Phi, psi and omega in degrees: 000127176258112182261152182232158173300129181105343180285152174285129179294132179294138179278158182206163176231130179201163176273145175260181181319317188271003177095356180291136182265129179240162169235153179295331181292347177289347180259014180301134179095357178234157174273132180249135167257113185247100182250125177268131178220151186297312192199135169303148174062021174256152192311303177299321182290319179299312182298315180294320177290319178290336173287323172297315176301309184294344178245019190295328185288316179301309175307316182298312183303322180280354170101011182272146169247136181245136174227126175264148180228125169217176187271000184295162173285164173302321178301315177295324179293319183299315175305307181305309176299321182288319184295317180259009180054046180284127184267013179241167179271150176243130181267136182265112179233068181292337181265005172063028179295301183299314179305314173306318183292330186255002176065032181258006179251107180209173182285138178231177183211131184219128179056033179082000182257139179259137176205173179262144178192179177282128173270121182301113180213144173240133177247126171264128188238128176282186186293338180271358184085016185254137182293117180259348179195142171238116184259103183261331181254078188284130171257113196295325181270356179226032192294316181307314184296332174294324188281318185253106178258000000 
């Protein structure tokens, strides 16, 4: 599935780190930063998550809710959140249901080897649930600046 700016963001139901089930539609009326990242505790993903953490107050003041999504387990997310004191929820998507809805599970290539993985992508969703921005070339250490222009 290929999503574009102006499309209605696909609603989903998924578990966050503490096992609570959430839906995207629970956040209707709020702006949502939905960021897909490959793996907890890896350098790029840690840099990206910590950049969002360090600017979380600014994001909140601008009305954003931040939700991270990876294929890691709830248990892995709890450790990642605790280790880096992340103030936002992380969605556990081991079955790639949310990834499939947003088209972020795709073939990648590294060192000539092809494999399936998460394509690091951020969707900025407005208060009506419409995608207002898609950030495909994420700068992990400057991600908040890409969201708030």
